[in-house]
N, C-alpha and C positions, 0 to 999 in steps of 0.2 A: 503495500499501499503505500500511496507516498507520501513523503512527508509535506503538511498545508505550512503556507507559509504564517511568518507572525502575524502575520493583519487576517489572515484568514478565520485561526485561531482565534484570536483578539476580540475581531467583527462577533465572530459565532459568541464567545461566550460573553461579551459586554452586550446581545442578543438576549439571548435568554437570562443573565442577570437582572437585563430591565424589565423585561418582561414579567417581572414576578410582582403578586400582589402584594410584597410591603414594597418593594421600592414605591410602586403608587404610592400605596398609602407618607411614603417619604414625603414623594410629593409633593401631595396636597399638605402632609404637616409644614412643609416648609411659603407655603401659600397662608395656609394659615396663621404661620410664626410671623408673616412678614404683616401679614394684616393688620395682626394684635400693636406689631412693632409702627405701624401707620402715628397714631397720634403720639408719642415716644417720639417721633423725629417731624413731625408735624406734618407730616406727608408729603415733605421735601421733597425737590424735584430728585435728592442724588438720592433719597430712601426709593424713588421710584425706579430709577434711574440703574439700582443694584438687580430687582426683578425681573428686570426691562432687558440687560445687561446676561445677566444670569442665563434668562432662559431663551431667549436667542441662540449662546452659544450654543447649549443644552442641545439644541433644537436644532441647527447648523451639525454639531458633529455627529444627534445620531441620525438625520436624516441616508450619510453613509451608509450606518452601519448597520440602519434598515434595510439598504437596496443592498450591498453585498449580499445578507443573508439571506433574501429575497433571491438576488439568483441565482443564488446555489439552489435556494431550493426547489426554484421554478429546475432551472437544468434538473434537478436530481429528477425531480418529476418525470421532467420529457422524456427524458434514459427509462425511468422504470416505463413510461408507457410505450417507445419504440422495444423496447424489447418483451413486450405483451404481445404486440401488433407482428413483433418479426417472431414470435414462438410459434404463434396460434393460425394452427393451420386452417385455410380458406383467406386470412386476410391479407387486406392487400398493401402489400411494404410498399408501396408509391404512398403511401400514409404515415413512412419515417418520417422527422424530420419537419414535417410542419409548418414547424414553427415559425423555418427560414426561409417560407415562401415567401414570394411579394402577396399583398392585399386584392389584388387582382385576380392571383390561383385560387384563396383561402378563402373568396369569394365564395370558388364554383362548387367548391369541396365542401361548403356549405349550405348552398342550394342544393347540391344533391341529397346528402344528408339531411334535409329538410325534408325533402319529398319526400322522402323513406320514412321517414319519423311522422309524416300523412297517411301515408296508402298505410304503417301500421297499428296507427292510430284505428282507423278505419275501421282494420279487420277486428280490432277487437272490441268494435260498439257493436261489429256482427258478428263479434263470438266466435270468430277467430282466430290462430296460432298471428300469431307477430315476430317466431322465433327461426323467420327463415336467413336466406345470406341476401345481398344488397344485388346480386346475378339472378335469384329468384322474384325478385319485382323486376328487371330491366326489360 
């Protein structure tokens, strides 16, 4: 198994950690403390700047961590789906790696499967099975 980069490991660990309820509760507590300290600091510009700056920096950094985690998860899901297609007898290998196709080509594939779904729904309403293969509907 390949060794993951420092950033990939850090991003994965940070996304996992920050997604926990305790971290959300800490964020809420931080906001509550900030609000409570408002009268102490006379709701000054500096008091407002502290929370604005802090939240902006955290948001900016979290965008990259979340995007990294989402990209990794999406790639893993796509690979797993590709393997299921590849390993399923009768499946269309042309559906492998669809995410790399142009929008127009994806639209054609989607239109074809929407038609197949409509036919299958009609068949189930009529009491028939909807477990045939796409070739049977052509």
